[in-house]
N, C-alpha and C positions, 0 to 999 in steps of 0.2 A: 131411559134406563132407570130401573128402580133399585135403590140401595136400602138395605135393612141394616140399621145400626142402632145402638143403644147401650145400656149397662145391664149387667147381670151378675148375680153373686156366684162365686166359685164354690169349691167344696169346703165343707166345715171340717176343721181339724180339732179334735177333742183330745184332751190329755188330763189324766187324774194327777193332781198335785199331792203326792205323798209327802209326809213330814212337814206340811204347812197347815197351820191352824187357822180356823175361821175367826176373823176379828170380832164377829158378832156373838157367836155361840161358843167359841173356844174349843170346838171339836177338831181333832187332828185327822187329816187324810180324807176329808169330806169335800174338798174343793175340786171342781172340774173346770178346767180352762178351755175356752172355745175361741178359735181364731177363724175368721172368714173374710176373704178378700173380695172386693167388687172389681169387675173388669169392664172396660169399654170393648164392645165387640162389633164386628162388621160381618154380616152374613153368618151370625152365630159362631164366629171364630174369635176367641179372645185376642185382642191386639195388645193392650197394656193394662197394668194394674192401676186402678184409680185410688183406692184406699183399703185399709184393713181394719175390721171391727174386732176388738178383743174384749172379752169379759170372762168373769169367773163366777160360778154358782156353787153354793153350799148345798149338798144333798140332804143335810140334816135340818137346817132352819130355812132353806129355800131363799136365802138372801143372795142377791145378784150384785156383784161388784164390777163397775165399768172401769175403763183405763184410768180415769181421773181419781178413782177411789182405791187403786191398788196400793197396798203397803209395800215396803221394800222387800219383805219376805215373799210376797206373791209375785212381784216383778222379777225377782231373782230366779224363782222356780219356773216362771213362764218360759 
């Protein structure tokens, strides 16, 4: 019997963070938050969530902020 199992990313969820300013360039409303979960799957069917990657990117200065770099303002808006 052959089993197909492994990990695979789920759908990306994007959200524009209005009223939040970028800590690097101080532009307001330019941050886009992205959240994507990784799943363990068996026969291409997701079984359970492994972890979730979260980051925010400024569309003005292109700076990327990872979860460890989030300010309190970004974390609250996320």
